[in-house]
N, C-alpha and C positions, 0 to 999 in steps of 0.2 A: 504494500500500500504506500501511498505518497502523502506525507504530512504527519507531524507528531504534535498536533494541537489537540484540542478537546475531541474532535472527530476521530483522529487517528488512535488516540489512547483508548477511547471507548470501543472502537472497532477491534483493537487488539484484545481487549478483555473478552468481548463476545466470541471472537474466534477461539480463544483458549477455552472458554466455558462450553460452547455449543459444538465446536468442531475440533476437539482436542487432537485428532490425528493429523490435522493440517499444520504445516509449517508456514511461517510468515516472516517478512521483514518490513520494517518501516523506513522509508527513505526520507530524510529530512534535510532540506537545503541549507538550513541555518545550523548554528553550532549549539543550539539549545532547544528543548521541547517547550511547548506552551503556545505556539502560534501567535495569535493576536496578543495574548497576555504576556508574551515575552518581548514582542516587537515594540508595542506602544509603551513609552515611558514618560509621557507628558504628565505634568502635575494633576493629581486628582483622578487619574485614569481608574475607571471602575466599570462594573457591569451596568447595563441598562435593563437587565432582566433579573428577577430574584434568583438567588443561588439554589433554591429548592427545585427550580426547573432548569437552571443553567448547569447545575451540578449533575454528576453521573447518577443514574438510577441505582446502580449497584454499590456505590460508595457514598454514603450520606454526608452531606454538608452539615457539620455540627457546630459551627461557630455562631455567635449571637447575631452578627450582622447578616441581614438578608441581601442587602445591596452592598456588595463587597468591593474593596479596592483591588486594583490590578495585581500588586505584589501578593496579596492573599490568594487570589485565584491562581496565579502562577505556582505558588507553593502547593496549593491543593492538587493541581494537575501533576506536578512532580511527585508528590506524596502518593497519589493514586497509581501512577506508573511504577513506582518502586514497590508498593505494597503487593502488586500482582505480577511482578517480574516482567512487565511490558517494556520497561526501559532497556532490558537486555537485547531486545529485538530492533533497536533503533540504530541506524547508520547515519550519523550526523555529517554535515558538509557534503551531502549528495544531492545536487540540484538536477532534477530529472528534465531531460530535453526532448526525448522522443519515446514513443511507444508504438511498436509495430506488431500487428496480429498476423499470425500464420494459421490459416484454416487447416492446412495439411497436418500441422503439428499440434493444433488446438492449444496454442500458447502465445503469450505476449513476450516480446523482447523489449526490455526497457533500458534505455541508455541514459546515463547521468554523468556529470562531471563531479569528481571528488574534491576534497579540500586542496589538493595539489594541482587542480585543473586538468587532471588526467581523465580521459573518457573510460567509463566502466560500464559493463552490460550485466543485466540480470534477466532471468527468464522466470515466468510464472504462468500458472494455468488460469488465474483469475486476478484482475487488477482493480483495486478500489482507490479512488482519488479522494483524499481527505485534506485537500490543500487549501480550503477556504474559497473565497469568492473575489478577492481583490489582489492587486499587484503589490507585493511586499517591497519592490524596488523603487516605486515612486507613488506619490499621492497625486491628487488632482488639484491643480492651481489654475484658475482662469488666466487669460492673457490681460493683465492689468497694464494700462499705459503708465509710463514713468517709473517703473520699478527701479530702474538704475538711478533715478534722481533722489530716492529716499536716503536720508543721511543716517538712519538707524539700522537696526538689524531685522531681517525677515526670516521667520521660522515656520515650517510646516509641522504640525503635531506628530506626524508619523515619524519624524526624524528629530526629535527633541534633543538638543545638546545637553550633555551632563553638566557642563560648566555655565549654563545660562543663569545669570543673576538678574532677576526682574524686580527685586525689592526696591521700592521708591521710584519705579519707572512708570511712565505713562504707556499703557499697553492697549493696543486695539486688536481685538479678536474678530476676524471676519468670518461670519457664518452664524447659523441659527440652529444647527443640528445638535446631535448628542454630544459631540466633541466640544463644541462651543459652550453649551450650557454646563458642561463639566469643568472646563478650564476657567471660566469667568469667576465663579466664587472661590475657586482654589487659588488663583493668582491674587485675588483681592485679599484672601487670608494671609498670603505671603508678602503683603505690603505694597502691592501694585495698585495704581489707580486705573481701573479697567473700563474700557468701552467695548460693548458688543455691537458690532456694526453688521446689520442684516439687511438684505434686499427685501425680504418678506419674512413674516413671522412663522413660527412652528407651534403646534400645540404642545404645551408644557404642563406636566402633571407632577405634583409633589406626592411623595409616598414615604412613609416611615422607613428609616434605614434598617430597623429591626422588625421582624415579624413576631409580634407578641404571642400569637396563637402557636406558632412553631416552637418558640422557646418554652412555652408552657407545656406543650405536648411532649417535648423532649425531657422535661423534668418529671413526667409521669409515666412515660412509655419507653421501651427500648428504642435506640436511635433509628434503626431501620424502619420500624413501624411508624414512629412519629414523622420521619422524613417522607415516607410514602403517603401518609394522610395529608401532610402539608403540600406535597407535590400535586396531588389531585385537587386539593382545595384551590390552589393557585391556578392550575390549568383550567378548571371549570369556571372560576371567576373571570379569567382572561377571555375565555370563549364567550361567556355571557356578555361581557362588556363589548367585545368586538362585534358580535352579532347585533347587539342593540345599536351600536354606532352605525352599522351599515343599514339597518332598517329604519332608524329614526335619527338621521344625521343632525337635523336642526335642534332637536331636543338634547342630543349628546353634546353638541357644540355649546349650547347654552349652559349646560352643567359644567363643562370644562372651563369655560370662561368665568363662570361663577366661582369656581374653586380658586382661580387666579386672583379674582377680586378679594377673596377672603384673606389673601396673604399680603396685598399691597394697599397703599393708602387710597382713600376714596376718590381722590382727584387724579390718580395715575391714569395715563392715556392707554388703556388696555386695547381700545379699538385699533390704535396704530401699531402697538408693539407686541401684542399677544393674540391678535385675531387673524388667523390664516385665511387665504383666499380659497382654500379647498376644504372638503369635508373631513371630519375625523377618520383616520385610518386610510385615507388616500395616500398618506405617507405615515411612516412610523412615528408614534408619539415620543416626545422626549421626557425622560424621567429625571426628576431631581430629588435626591434623598433629603428628607427633613427640611424641605423648603430652602435649601442653602442659597440658591440663586436669588430668591425673593428677599432673603435676609441681607444679602450683599447690596441689593438695590435699595432696600430700606435704610441701610447703614450709610449710603452715599459713596461706598467704595466701588460700586459698579453702576454703569448706566447703559441704557440701550438706545441706539440710534437706528432708525429705520429709513434707509435712503439708498440711492444708487451711487456707486463710485464713479467719479469722473476720471481721476488719475491720481497717482502717487506724486507727492511733491516733497521737497527736502525736509519739511517740518512735519509731514504726516500724510493724511489722505484728504484730498479735496472731493467733495460730493457734488452731484448735479444741482443740488439746491443752492450751491455757492458756499456752504459751510465747509470749513477745514477742521478736521479732527487732529490735534497735535499728538504725536506719538514718538516714543523712543524705541519701541519694539512693536512689530506687527506680526500677528500670528494668523496664518492663512488656514483656518479650520474649514476649508472649502470642499472637503470630501475625499472619497476614495476613487482610485482608478480600478474599476471592476475588471477582473480577469478570471474567467472561469477555467478551471482545470490547470491553473498555474502556467498557462502559456505553452503547455506540452503539445508537440506536433504528433498527431495520431495518423496511422495508416493501417489499412487492411489488405493483406496480400499484395503489398507494394504500392497500392493506390492511396493517395492522401485522403483523409476524411475531414470534411468540414462540419464540425458539430453544430455550428450555428444554423445549418440547414436540416438538422435532425429534429425529430419529435422527442420530447422528454417522455419517459415511461415511469409512472408511479413516483415522479419526483426524484428518481435515483438512477435511471439508465437511459440509453438512447436507442432510437429505432435503428435496427439493422447493424448495431455494433455489439458483437458478442463479448460475454464475460468481462464486462466493464461496468462499474457503478461509480457514482459520485455522491458527495454529501453537500446539500445546499439547504440551509436551515429555513425556518419560517420567517416571513416578514412581519407577522403579527403575533409572534410568541417567541419563546426561547429557542435558540439555535440547537441546543443539545437535545431537546425533545425529538426533533426530526432526525438528528444524527443517530440517536439511540435506535429509532425504528429502522433506519436504513441498515445499520449494523446487524440487527436481528434478522432482517430480510435477507441480507447477504448470506448469513449462516443457513437460513431455511433453503435458499437456492442451492448452496453448495451441498447440503445434505440430500436434497432431492436429486441432484445430478449424480451423487455417489450411489444412492439406492437404485437409480435407473440405469446406471452404467453409462451415463452420458457425459461428454466432455465439453459440450458447447451449449450455451443458453443465449438466444438472440431474440430480443423484442422485435416484433414485426407487425406493422399496421396493414391489414388487408381490407380495410373499409374505405372504398373510393369516395364515399360521401362525407368523410371526415373533414371538417373545416379547421383552418389553422388560425391560432391566436398568438399574441405575444407571450413570452415565457412567464412574465410576472406582470400582473395588472396593478402597477404601483407607479405613482407619479414622481417619486424621489429622483433627484438629479442624477445620482450615480447609476440608477437603473436605466433612465432614459438615455444617458450618454452611451451606454453599452448595449442598447437594444439590438443593434445589428450584429453583435458578437455572441448573443445568447441563443440557445436552442429555442424551438417553438413548442407550444402545447396545442393539443387538440381540443375539440369541444365535447368529447365523450371520454369516459373512463375506459381504460387506465391511462389515457394520454393527457388527462387534465389534472392539474394540481389541485389538491383539496384545500391547502392552507387551513387545515382543521385537524387538530391532533386526534380527536376521538374517531373521526372517519379514517384517519391514517392507521390508527391502532387496529381497526377492523380490517383494513385493506392489506396492511403489511405484516401483521402478526397472525391473522386468521384467514385472510383471503386466499384464493387459489393462486398458486404459482404458475398455472397454465394459461392465465389470461393473456392473450396476444403474445405468447412466448413460444418460440420454436426450440425444442431440444434436439440435438443431433450428436452424432458420434463420428466425426470425420476420421478417416483412416490416415494414420501418420505416414509420412513419405517413406520412412524406412520399412514400415510394415508392408506398404504397397510394393515396394521394390523387391522385398523378399518373396511376396506372393507371385510377382511376375517371374522371378528367377525359378520358383518352384514349378510354375506352369511351363516355362521354357524347357526345364529339365525333363 
């Protein structure tokens, strides 16, 4: 498998648990496990999902904080990998470049560069991509005019310098997403005077950093039982809220904005700074633990400006309104560069495969691509919920192939009436920017994404593995050659 983040560690566990006869290796391009939680080191980095759903189903999160900081999550991932021996299967510094499928051999040949830059090859019967959904090598920064004119420092959160001192500085954070609302209160706590500059607002919701119900259950019940109850509590609440938001968007919008008003002064301009142009859950909601963003605004250490950038100037940023925001440091919290499958080049029997033209299958495979799965989490819930289901389905598929004596499993759409839709119906910038690089989805199951954990539990844990799936047992080239030699003899 490729990737030693949350998805890769979880898949490693399930393979050991449900397919103990299988051997596996995890190829990790970086020098440490943890994925997102090792890469991002900006101040205040934390989860925007509760840890009872972002955590592994098999290894309970037992700390008091439900909305956890990045270092704690990184420690948790490392602790889990070590506890189950998964860390022994990781090859660090192996950046995967290509994956080639041979039908005759029923196997993938995966090539990677190692830590010395040397090209190395691995073969496997089944390949699962747990490499996340964005480019680790670069973030997204729009083309701002006058970047070279700014006299201060410009930083993207994805590459936060360890030596960056922002105490006492005037800091402008460009953006209104999860990274921006995390950075602003944390930089303010560190002594900066912070301005969050946004082109348009995002829905922001405050939630307690600790789950009192979870902590009470853990004091009364065994950790695993308490964790399981809390996990389903949070899953069901999240599903209820999401469904209500989609069915009654105006009512949900009114409630969300009402919650913001509860945290800010009566005369605060919520219409300008906290009222998005879209409906709730057209984009992911931004979570702030314990109202920390609102506290910073109330304390006067953080302000929000909603306007459009004209250009960078030596003293800061000039807006189209004519206002200039002075800055010593500018943070471009302007998003991710989405990159499915880590930029790996795929081919089948020597022919290149363009996965952007494929149909996704059950949110985890591609039409007419054999023995390959990928993990892409929910847009409306915790990433790990989907990752866990994908891993268990991979094991079901592997065990089915073993029982039937089959070496190849290929999703195939034979419905000519199937209509094609975008991969994700989400208006977030990072999704829209990469729409042409993403696979497609169909209008019917199993080619349509559920974005619903309960439905996916039914489909991936208990549904048929034969839905639109072709199992085959191609004859290996060497076996065929021996057969021909026998006939010739």
